[in-house]
C-alpha positions as CSV (number, residue, x, y, z in Angstrom):
1,M,0.0,0.0,0.0
2,N,1.4,3.5,-0.8
3,V,0.2,6.4,1.1
4,F,0.6,10.0,0.1
5,N,-0.4,11.8,3.3
6,A,0.9,15.1,2.1
7,I,0.2,16.6,-1.3
8,H,1.5,20.1,-2.0
9,S,-1.4,22.7,-1.7
10,S,-1.1,23.5,-5.3
11,T,-2.6,20.2,-6.3
12,S,-5.7,20.5,-3.9
13,N,-7.8,22.1,-6.7
14,L,-7.6,18.9,-8.5
15,I,-8.9,17.0,-5.6
16,S,-11.7,19.3,-4.2
17,R,-13.0,22.7,-3.6
18,T,-14.1,24.3,-0.4
19,G,-17.5,23.3,0.6
20,N,-20.2,25.2,2.5
21,T,-20.0,25.3,6.3
22,G,-22.8,25.1,8.6
23,S,-23.9,28.1,10.7
24,N,-22.6,26.6,13.9
25,G,-19.1,26.3,12.3
26,T,-19.3,22.5,12.0
27,Q,-19.7,20.2,9.1
28,P,-19.7,16.4,8.6
29,P,-17.7,14.8,5.7
30,Q,-19.0,15.4,2.4
31,L,-19.0,13.5,-0.9
32,L,-17.5,15.4,-3.7
33,Y,-17.2,13.2,-6.8
34,F,-17.1,9.6,-8.2
35,Y,-15.6,8.2,-11.4
36,I,-15.3,4.8,-12.9
37,I,-13.0,4.6,-16.0
38,D,-11.9,2.0,-18.3
39,P,-8.3,2.7,-19.4
40,S,-8.7,0.4,-22.4
41,L,-11.0,3.1,-24.1
42,G,-8.1,5.6,-24.0
43,D,-5.3,6.0,-26.6
44,P,-2.0,5.8,-24.9
45,S,-0.2,7.3,-28.0
46,K,-2.1,10.6,-27.4
47,E,-1.8,12.8,-24.4
48,D,-4.8,15.2,-24.9
49,D,-7.6,15.6,-22.6
50,Q,-10.2,13.9,-25.0
51,Q,-8.4,10.6,-24.8
52,L,-8.9,10.9,-20.9
53,I,-12.5,11.9,-21.2
54,N,-13.1,8.8,-23.5
55,Q,-12.2,6.4,-20.6
56,I,-15.1,7.7,-18.4
57,L,-17.9,5.1,-17.7
58,V,-19.3,7.0,-14.8
59,Y,-18.9,10.6,-13.6
60,L,-20.9,12.0,-10.8
61,N,-20.5,15.4,-9.3
62,F,-21.7,16.0,-5.8
63,E,-20.3,19.6,-5.6
64,D,-22.6,22.5,-5.9
65,R,-20.6,23.9,-8.8
66,D,-20.1,23.0,-12.4
67,V,-17.2,20.9,-13.4
68,L,-15.6,21.5,-16.8
69,E,-14.3,18.7,-19.1
70,T,-10.8,19.9,-18.6
71,E,-10.9,19.5,-14.8
72,K,-12.3,16.0,-15.2
73,A,-9.5,15.1,-17.5
74,K,-6.9,16.6,-15.2
75,R,-8.3,14.6,-12.2
76,I,-8.0,11.4,-14.2
77,G,-4.5,12.2,-15.3
78,F,-3.4,13.2,-11.9
79,I,-4.7,10.0,-10.4
80,Q,-3.3,7.9,-13.1
81,G,0.1,9.6,-12.9
82,L,0.4,9.1,-9.1
83,G,-0.8,5.5,-9.5
84,A,2.1,5.0,-12.2
85,F,4.6,6.6,-9.8
86,A,3.4,4.5,-6.8
87,G,4.1,1.3,-8.9
88,R,7.6,2.4,-9.8
89,F,8.2,3.4,-6.2
90,N,7.1,0.2,-5.0
91,G,9.3,-1.6,-7.6
92,S,6.4,-3.8,-8.5
93,G,5.4,-2.2,-11.6
94,N,1.7,-2.3,-10.6
95,D,-0.8,0.3,-9.9
96,S,-0.9,0.1,-6.1
97,L,-2.2,3.6,-5.0
98,N,-5.0,3.2,-2.6
99,Y,-5.7,6.7,-1.4
100,I,-4.4,10.4,-1.3
101,D,-4.9,12.6,1.5
102,T,-4.6,16.3,1.5
103,D,-5.2,18.8,4.4
104,K,-8.9,19.0,3.4
105,S,-9.9,16.0,1.4
106,R,-9.3,12.3,0.7
107,V,-9.4,10.3,-2.5
108,V,-9.8,6.5,-2.4
109,T,-8.9,4.6,-5.6
110,G,-9.2,1.0,-6.5
111,I,-10.0,-1.5,-9.3
112,F,-13.0,-3.6,-10.1
113,E,-12.2,-7.0,-11.6
114,E,-8.6,-5.9,-12.5
115,K,-10.2,-3.8,-15.3
116,Y,-12.3,-0.9,-14.2
117,H,-10.6,1.8,-12.2
118,F,-12.5,4.0,-9.8
119,F,-11.9,6.9,-7.5
120,C,-14.0,8.8,-5.1
121,G,-13.3,12.2,-3.4
122,F,-14.3,13.2,0.1
123,R,-14.2,16.4,2.0
124,F,-13.0,15.9,5.6
125,A,-15.3,17.0,8.5
126,K,-14.8,20.7,9.4
127,A,-14.7,22.1,13.0
128,G,-14.5,25.7,12.9
129,Q,-11.8,26.7,10.6
130,S,-10.0,23.3,10.7
131,Y,-10.5,20.1,8.7
132,V,-10.4,16.9,10.8
133,R,-10.4,13.2,9.9
134,R,-13.2,12.3,12.5
135,G,-16.1,10.6,11.1
136,I,-14.7,9.1,7.9
137,A,-13.6,5.4,7.9
138,T,-10.1,4.3,6.8
139,P,-9.4,4.0,3.1
140,T,-9.2,0.2,3.3
141,Y,-12.7,0.2,4.8
142,L,-14.1,2.6,2.2
143,L,-12.6,0.5,-0.6
144,N,-14.2,-2.6,0.7
145,E,-17.6,-0.6,0.8
146,F,-17.2,0.4,-2.9
147,Q,-16.4,-3.2,-3.7
148,Y,-19.7,-4.3,-2.2
149,G,-21.4,-1.7,-4.2
150,Y,-19.9,-3.2,-7.4
151,N,-20.8,-6.7,-6.3
152,L,-24.5,-5.6,-5.7
153,Y,-24.6,-4.0,-9.3
154,R,-23.3,-7.3,-10.7
155,I,-25.9,-9.3,-8.8
156,N,-28.7,-7.2,-10.3
157,Y,-27.4,-6.5,-13.8
158,G,-24.4,-8.8,-14.6
159,P,-21.1,-7.4,-15.9
160,I,-20.8,-3.8,-17.0
161,D,-22.1,-3.2,-20.3
162,R,-20.5,-0.2,-22.0
163,N,-23.7,0.3,-23.9
164,A,-25.6,0.8,-20.9
165,K,-23.6,3.6,-19.4
166,T,-26.7,5.6,-18.4
167,R,-28.0,2.7,-16.3
168,L,-24.7,2.3,-14.8
169,Q,-24.3,6.0,-13.8
170,D,-27.9,6.3,-12.5
171,W,-27.3,3.2,-10.3
172,W,-24.1,4.5,-8.7
173,R,-25.7,8.0,-8.1
174,I,-28.5,6.2,-6.1
175,W,-26.0,4.0,-4.3
176,L,-23.8,6.8,-3.4
177,T,-26.6,9.1,-2.3
178,Q,-28.1,6.4,-0.2
179,K,-25.0,4.9,1.2
180,F,-24.0,8.5,2.5
181,E,-27.6,9.6,3.3
182,Y,-26.6,10.2,6.9
183,P,-23.2,11.4,8.2
184,S,-22.8,8.1,10.0
185,G,-22.6,6.5,6.6
186,F,-19.0,7.9,6.1
187,G,-17.8,5.9,9.2
188,L,-18.0,2.3,10.4
189,T,-21.5,0.8,9.9
190,D,-23.4,-2.5,10.4
191,R,-20.8,-5.3,10.1
192,G,-18.0,-3.1,11.2
193,V,-14.5,-4.9,11.2
194,L,-16.1,-7.9,9.4
195,N,-16.0,-5.8,6.2
196,L,-12.2,-6.0,6.1
197,F,-12.4,-9.7,5.6
198,S,-13.0,-11.6,2.3
199,G,-15.7,-13.9,3.6
200,Y,-19.1,-14.5,5.1
201,R,-20.6,-14.8,8.6
202,R,-21.1,-18.4,9.7
203,S,-23.8,-19.0,12.3
204,S,-22.3,-20.1,15.7
205,V,-25.5,-21.8,16.9
206,E,-24.9,-25.3,18.2
207,L,-25.8,-28.1,15.8
208,P,-26.6,-31.7,16.8
209,P,-24.0,-34.5,16.1
210,G,-24.1,-35.5,12.5
211,F,-26.3,-32.5,11.4
212,K,-24.0,-31.4,8.6
213,D,-23.7,-34.8,6.8
214,N,-27.5,-35.6,7.2
215,L,-28.5,-32.3,6.0
216,K,-26.3,-32.6,3.2
217,N,-27.7,-35.9,2.2
218,A,-31.2,-34.7,2.5
219,L,-30.6,-31.7,0.4
220,K,-29.2,-33.8,-2.4
221,Q,-32.4,-35.7,-2.5
222,F,-34.4,-32.4,-2.5
223,S,-32.3,-31.3,-5.6
224,L,-33.0,-34.5,-7.5
225,K,-36.8,-33.9,-6.9
226,N,-36.4,-30.3,-8.3
227,S,-34.6,-30.6,-11.6
228,S,-34.6,-26.9,-12.2
229,L,-32.8,-26.1,-9.1
230,V,-29.3,-24.9,-9.5
231,D,-28.4,-24.6,-5.8
232,L,-29.8,-23.4,-2.4
233,L,-28.3,-22.0,0.8
234,I,-29.7,-21.8,4.3
235,M,-29.1,-19.1,6.9
236,N,-30.0,-18.6,10.6
237,T,-31.6,-15.0,10.7
238,N,-31.8,-14.8,14.5
239,W,-29.7,-11.9,15.8
240,T,-30.2,-12.6,19.6
241,P,-27.4,-13.0,20.3
242,T,-25.4,-11.7,17.4
243,K,-23.2,-14.9,17.2
244,N,-26.2,-16.9,16.0
245,F,-26.9,-15.1,12.8
246,G,-25.2,-16.6,9.7
247,V,-25.1,-19.3,7.2
248,V,-26.0,-22.8,8.3
249,Y,-25.5,-24.5,4.9
250,L,-23.5,-23.3,1.8
251,N,-23.0,-26.1,-0.9
252,E,-19.3,-26.8,-1.1
253,E,-20.0,-28.5,-4.6
254,S,-22.0,-25.7,-6.1
255,P,-21.7,-25.0,-9.8
256,I,-22.2,-21.4,-8.8
257,P,-18.8,-19.7,-7.9
258,R,-18.3,-19.6,-4.1
259,E,-17.4,-15.9,-4.4
260,W,-20.8,-14.9,-5.7
261,L,-22.7,-17.0,-3.2
262,I,-20.8,-15.3,-0.5
263,N,-21.6,-11.9,-2.1
264,L,-25.2,-12.8,-2.0
265,V,-25.1,-13.8,1.7
266,N,-23.3,-10.7,2.6
267,H,-25.9,-8.6,0.8
268,F,-28.7,-10.3,2.8
269,E,-26.9,-9.5,6.0
270,R,-26.6,-5.9,5.1
271,L,-30.2,-5.6,4.1
272,D,-31.3,-7.3,7.4
273,L,-29.2,-4.8,9.4
274,T,-30.7,-1.9,7.5
275,I,-34.5,-2.4,7.1
276,G,-34.9,-6.2,7.4
277,L,-35.3,-9.0,4.9
278,S,-38.8,-8.8,3.4
279,T,-40.5,-8.9,0.0
280,Y,-40.0,-5.3,-0.5
281,S,-36.4,-5.1,0.4
282,L,-35.3,-8.4,-1.5
283,R,-36.8,-6.9,-4.7
284,L,-34.7,-3.8,-4.6
285,S,-32.0,-3.5,-7.2
286,N,-30.0,-1.1,-5.1
287,I,-29.4,-0.4,-1.2
288,P,-32.4,1.2,0.4
289,S,-33.0,4.8,1.5
290,L,-33.9,4.7,5.3
291,K,-35.5,8.2,5.0
292,T,-37.8,7.1,2.0
293,Y,-38.5,3.7,3.6
294,Y,-39.7,5.0,7.0
295,A,-41.5,8.0,5.5
296,A,-43.4,5.4,3.4
297,I,-44.2,3.5,6.6
298,Q,-45.6,6.5,8.4
299,A,-47.6,7.5,5.4
300,S,-49.1,4.0,5.0
301,S,-50.0,3.3,8.5
302,G,-51.9,6.3,9.5
303,G,-49.3,7.8,11.8
304,N,-48.4,4.4,13.4
305,P,-45.0,3.5,12.0
306,T,-44.7,0.2,13.9
307,L,-47.2,-1.5,11.7
308,L,-44.9,-1.8,8.8
309,D,-41.6,-1.8,10.7
310,R,-40.8,-5.5,10.6
311,S,-37.9,-5.1,13.4
312,I,-40.5,-4.1,16.0
313,L,-42.6,-7.0,15.2
314,Q,-39.7,-9.4,15.7
315,P,-40.4,-11.7,18.8
316,A,-36.6,-12.2,19.5
317,I,-36.3,-8.4,20.3
318,Y,-39.1,-8.9,22.9
319,I,-37.5,-11.8,24.3
320,H,-34.2,-10.0,24.5
321,E,-35.9,-7.1,26.3
322,Q,-37.8,-9.3,28.7
323,L,-34.7,-11.3,29.6
324,T,-32.8,-8.2,30.4
325,T,-35.6,-6.5,32.5
326,H,-37.3,-9.3,34.4
327,V,-35.7,-10.3,37.7
328,F,-38.0,-13.2,38.6
329,N,-38.2,-16.1,36.1
330,P,-37.4,-13.9,33.2
331,F,-37.5,-16.6,30.6
332,T,-41.0,-17.5,31.4
333,S,-42.0,-13.8,31.3
334,A,-40.4,-13.5,27.9
335,I,-42.3,-16.5,26.6
336,N,-45.6,-15.2,27.7
337,T,-44.8,-11.8,26.1
338,V,-44.4,-13.4,22.8
339,A,-47.3,-15.8,23.3
340,S,-49.6,-12.8,23.9
341,V,-48.9,-11.6,20.2
342,P,-50.0,-14.9,18.5
343,Q,-50.2,-13.4,15.0
344,L,-46.5,-12.5,15.2
345,V,-45.6,-16.1,16.1
346,S,-47.6,-17.4,13.3
347,S,-46.8,-15.0,10.6
348,I,-43.3,-13.9,11.3
349,G,-41.7,-16.9,13.2
350,L,-39.9,-16.8,16.6
351,F,-36.5,-15.9,15.2
352,G,-34.9,-13.7,12.6
353,L,-35.1,-10.3,11.3
354,G,-35.8,-12.0,7.8
355,S,-39.4,-13.0,8.4
356,S,-41.9,-10.4,7.2
357,S,-43.9,-10.0,3.9
358,N,-45.3,-6.8,2.4
359,E,-48.7,-7.1,4.0
360,E,-49.9,-5.0,7.0
361,P,-50.6,-7.2,10.1
362,E,-53.9,-6.7,11.9
363,V,-54.1,-4.7,15.0
364,M,-55.1,-7.1,17.7
365,D,-57.1,-6.2,20.7
366,E,-55.0,-6.5,24.0
367,T,-56.7,-9.7,25.3
368,V,-55.2,-12.2,27.7
369,V,-53.9,-15.2,25.8
370,E,-53.1,-18.6,27.5
371,A,-49.4,-19.2,27.8
372,P,-47.9,-22.2,25.9
373,Q,-47.5,-25.4,27.8
374,S,-43.8,-25.6,26.8
375,Q,-41.0,-23.6,25.6
376,E,-40.7,-25.6,22.5
377,S,-44.2,-25.0,21.4
378,L,-43.1,-21.6,20.1
379,A,-40.5,-23.2,18.1
380,T,-42.6,-25.6,16.2
381,E,-44.5,-23.6,13.5
382,L,-45.4,-26.1,11.0
383,T,-45.2,-23.8,7.9
384,G,-43.4,-20.7,6.8
385,K,-43.7,-17.9,4.5
386,Y,-42.4,-16.9,1.0
387,L,-40.6,-13.7,0.9
388,L,-39.9,-14.3,-2.8
389,G,-42.1,-16.9,-4.4
390,E,-45.9,-17.2,-3.7
391,T,-46.1,-14.0,-1.7
392,S,-49.2,-12.2,-0.3
393,D,-48.9,-10.0,-3.6
394,G,-48.8,-13.0,-5.9
395,R,-45.9,-14.7,-7.6
396,I,-42.7,-12.7,-7.1
397,T,-39.2,-13.8,-7.7
398,K,-36.1,-12.0,-8.6
399,T,-33.6,-12.6,-11.3
400,V,-30.0,-12.5,-10.0
401,H,-26.6,-12.7,-11.7
402,L,-24.1,-15.0,-9.8
403,G,-20.9,-15.1,-11.9
404,D,-21.8,-16.5,-15.3
405,F,-25.1,-17.8,-14.0
406,I,-28.5,-16.0,-14.3
407,V,-31.0,-17.6,-12.0
408,E,-34.5,-17.0,-10.4
409,M,-34.3,-16.5,-6.7
410,V,-37.0,-17.8,-4.3
411,V,-36.6,-17.0,-0.5
412,Y,-38.7,-18.9,2.1
413,E,-38.5,-18.4,5.9
414,I,-39.9,-20.5,8.7
415,N,-39.0,-19.6,12.5
416,G,-36.0,-17.6,11.4
417,I,-34.5,-20.3,9.1
418,L,-34.2,-18.8,5.7
419,F,-33.9,-21.0,2.7
420,T,-32.6,-19.3,-0.6
421,L,-33.4,-21.3,-3.7
422,L,-31.8,-20.5,-7.1
423,F,-33.6,-21.9,-10.1
424,K,-32.9,-22.0,-13.9
425,E,-36.5,-21.3,-14.2
426,I,-39.6,-21.3,-12.2
427,G,-42.3,-24.0,-12.8
428,Q,-45.5,-22.8,-14.2
429,E,-47.5,-25.4,-12.5
430,M,-50.3,-24.1,-10.2
431,D,-49.0,-26.1,-7.4
432,F,-45.3,-25.4,-7.9
433,F,-44.9,-23.3,-4.9
434,A,-47.2,-25.3,-2.7
435,S,-45.2,-28.5,-3.5
436,L,-42.0,-26.6,-2.7
437,Q,-43.3,-25.3,0.4
438,S,-44.3,-28.8,1.7
439,Q,-40.8,-30.2,0.8
440,L,-39.2,-27.2,2.8
441,D,-41.4,-27.7,5.7
442,E,-40.5,-31.3,5.9
443,I,-36.7,-30.3,5.7
444,Y,-37.3,-27.9,8.5
445,S,-39.2,-30.3,10.6
446,S,-36.6,-33.0,10.2
447,Y,-33.4,-30.9,10.8
448,F,-34.1,-27.4,12.0
449,S,-37.0,-27.6,14.6
450,D,-34.6,-29.0,17.4
451,V,-32.0,-26.4,16.3
452,V,-34.5,-23.7,16.9
453,A,-35.8,-25.1,20.1
454,T,-32.1,-25.5,21.4
455,Q,-31.4,-22.0,20.3
456,L,-34.4,-20.8,22.3
457,R,-33.4,-22.6,25.5
458,S,-29.8,-21.3,25.1
459,M,-31.0,-17.7,24.9
460,E,-31.5,-17.5,28.6
461,K,-27.9,-18.6,29.3
462,D,-26.4,-16.3,26.7
463,L,-28.3,-13.3,27.9
464,K,-28.1,-13.9,31.8
465,E,-24.5,-14.9,31.8
466,K,-22.7,-12.2,29.9
467,S,-19.5,-13.4,28.3
468,E,-16.3,-11.5,29.4
469,F,-14.8,-11.7,26.0
470,F,-15.6,-11.5,22.1
471,Y,-14.2,-14.0,19.6
472,L,-13.6,-13.9,15.9
473,I,-12.5,-17.1,14.0
474,Y,-11.5,-16.7,10.4
475,N,-10.8,-19.6,7.9
476,P,-9.0,-17.9,5.0
477,L,-9.5,-21.1,2.7
478,T,-13.2,-21.5,3.2
479,K,-13.9,-17.7,3.9
480,E,-15.9,-18.6,7.0
481,I,-16.2,-16.0,9.8
482,K,-17.6,-16.9,13.2
483,T,-17.8,-14.2,15.7
484,S,-19.5,-12.8,18.8
485,L,-18.5,-9.2,18.0
486,P,-21.5,-6.9,18.2
487,N,-22.5,-5.0,15.1
488,I,-22.1,-1.3,14.9
489,P,-25.2,0.3,16.6
490,D,-27.2,2.8,14.7
491,S,-26.4,6.4,15.1
492,D,-28.7,8.8,16.9
493,D,-29.9,10.5,13.7
494,I,-30.9,7.0,12.4
495,K,-32.5,5.8,15.6
496,E,-34.6,8.9,15.5
497,I,-36.4,7.5,12.5
498,K,-36.4,3.9,13.3
499,T,-39.1,2.4,15.6
500,S,-36.8,-0.3,16.8
501,V,-33.2,-1.2,16.7
502,L,-31.4,-4.4,17.5
503,P,-30.2,-4.9,21.1
504,S,-26.9,-3.5,21.7
505,E,-25.7,-6.4,23.9
506,G,-24.3,-4.1,26.6
507,V,-21.9,-2.3,24.4
508,N,-22.6,1.3,23.2
509,R,-21.9,2.7,19.8
510,T,-18.9,4.7,20.9
511,Q,-17.3,1.8,22.7
512,I,-17.9,-0.7,19.8
513,I,-16.5,1.8,17.2
514,N,-13.4,2.5,19.2
515,L,-12.7,-1.1,19.8
516,S,-13.3,-1.9,16.1
517,L,-11.0,0.9,15.0
518,S,-8.3,-0.4,17.3
519,L,-8.7,-4.0,16.1
520,M,-8.8,-2.8,12.5
521,T,-5.6,-0.8,12.9
522,H,-3.8,-3.8,14.5
523,M,-5.1,-6.0,11.8
524,L,-3.9,-3.9,8.9
525,E,-0.5,-3.5,10.6
526,N,-0.2,-7.2,11.2
527,R,-1.5,-9.0,8.0
528,G,-0.8,-12.4,9.6
529,L,-4.1,-11.8,11.5
530,M,-5.9,-12.2,8.1
531,G,-3.7,-15.0,6.6
532,L,-1.9,-18.2,7.3
533,E,1.3,-17.0,9.2
534,P,2.0,-19.2,12.2
535,V,1.6,-16.7,15.0
536,E,0.5,-16.5,18.6
537,K,0.5,-13.0,20.1
538,L,-1.0,-11.0,22.8
539,V,-1.3,-7.2,22.4
540,K,-2.9,-4.4,24.1
541,I,-4.8,-2.5,21.5
542,N,-7.0,0.1,23.2
543,R,-6.6,1.3,26.9
544,N,-7.5,-1.9,28.9
545,W,-8.6,-3.9,25.8
546,W,-6.2,-6.9,24.9
547,C,-6.2,-8.9,21.8
548,L,-5.2,-12.5,21.7
549,H,-4.3,-13.9,18.2
550,K,-3.6,-17.7,17.9
551,M,-3.4,-19.9,14.5
552,V,-5.1,-23.2,14.9
553,D,-5.0,-25.4,11.9
554,G,-4.8,-22.6,9.4
555,K,-7.5,-20.5,11.1
556,S,-7.2,-17.3,12.8
557,V,-8.5,-17.1,16.3
558,I,-8.9,-13.6,17.6
559,A,-10.2,-12.9,21.2
560,L,-10.7,-9.5,22.8
561,K,-11.1,-8.9,26.4
562,K,-11.0,-5.8,28.7
563,F,-8.7,-6.3,31.6
564,S,-7.7,-4.0,34.4
565,P,-4.1,-4.2,35.5
566,S,-4.8,-6.2,38.5
567,E,-6.9,-8.9,36.5
568,F,-4.4,-9.8,34.0
569,N,-2.6,-13.0,34.7
570,L,1.0,-12.5,33.6
571,E,2.2,-15.7,35.4
572,A,-0.1,-18.1,33.4
573,D,1.5,-21.0,31.8
574,S,0.1,-20.1,28.4
575,L,-1.5,-17.1,26.5
576,V,-4.8,-18.8,26.5
577,A,-4.7,-19.2,30.2
578,S,-3.6,-15.6,30.7
579,F,-7.0,-14.5,29.3
580,G,-8.8,-16.0,32.2
581,A,-10.7,-19.2,33.0
582,E,-13.9,-18.5,31.0
583,F,-12.0,-18.0,27.7
584,S,-9.6,-20.9,28.4
585,K,-12.7,-23.3,29.0
586,W,-14.3,-21.9,25.9
587,F,-11.2,-22.4,23.8
588,N,-10.5,-26.0,24.9
589,E,-14.2,-27.0,24.4
590,S,-14.2,-25.4,21.0
591,L,-11.1,-27.3,19.9
592,R,-12.7,-30.7,21.1
593,S,-16.0,-29.9,19.5
594,G,-14.5,-28.7,16.1
595,F,-16.2,-25.3,16.4
596,I,-12.6,-23.9,15.9
């Protein structure tokens, strides 16, 4: 990585111009401009501005001034020139420039698919008369966000078509506008530090012995019965606690490139953290606008935004709140709370943010409902709901591009277990979705009903016995991530329009951002954390937070724990033991069970 932290002020006009300052003298970061260029469209034998302009596929200006063609060309030439210099300086011959910082602004620059170059200009936040770098994420983090945007475009439209430049430009304008709709969008959001990893979140929920092999065999039989099925994946969409969310099944023998299945999974996760998985959100071809979404909720529900806000209707949220507020028999109280809202249990399912359709639920009278006879009764819903498929609005599927495959996507949810099915084509038979639903319900009943019941029973332990540490396990070969790290909580301006947010798990927004930034800095400075280098380290990364990193069979195991000086065991016989009895027990049990 080549970093140019100081560029002479005479070049600043090529990067940005002074923006408007708020009346109170403060101003959050600002988006300035965005380019995607295809260098193959230029003529290297010429050095005029036109051959640089010819390379532009996307140009978007977010400043309140007009930009002449000559300035566009100068920016392109400036970035390309610095990139070429960076490659020579590195001795690699490659364009390895990632970002440029001036006193007032930052430009991040990268490449999509080793073909399309992009760069984006940002104005730093301004406090009084000074520009500060608070509120804007690291260049590496921002580059990964742009890669996510490109992956999402590919999922919706396939590879870039030079003959569809208008669509490409319009799509990126929407993405950028909605990505940076709030000032918090410039910083760490949703998955936080996980966005640095090339991988996907795997559910940490406890699975019965032999589950993986038995499910794999059952799904092979399911595929044989559905000849047009290309592949399927299964996710656990329960966020209570965070470690439970993630993939349960991803086909290791899929004909679809694993990279694109991972991209699809990561998009689902981001959607669920933003507005939830629903028929509405899954049909979108871009990231959602929170302002537009919640304005529509308020307009369509007669002033009661909770009616269409699927997060507030999520029973696991109620369970979490009840478990953390009731002193006497909290688990029974939580179950009774959910049981008193029967239409939620039947239509949404006990677990998962991904469990609502477009329809508006009925408002029930507050009547007393008899509590269930057992905890498991809430986890045995016999049938689920199509989010894409035979929905309440009719047959709705979505065409997605995954590598070279163009498939029709069907999404079915039951009690928080989310089935995503990818078909060559959708059957036209009247009973196609009814038959499919029956088969999926049978798979759920045979393999997942016990998992959901076990998950429900374990929630009391997870929420009553707060763990003293966070873990992150990364397998660079399979790209799997297992973690208990909390997500980045919503900022105050976003909370103001949301009617519900995910539980914070005892860590506030400032604390988790500071911890994430410290871990990200340590990871970027020590690339072995994300690779295969044999290493065992114990490092203090943030005031009293310590990071233990250990390689186990090619997997990176990272643990974070807050110690006071008196608690740290410097005389322990191993680094694992120095992290305390709770972590030592978890580590050894995870080795024996194969969790690590």
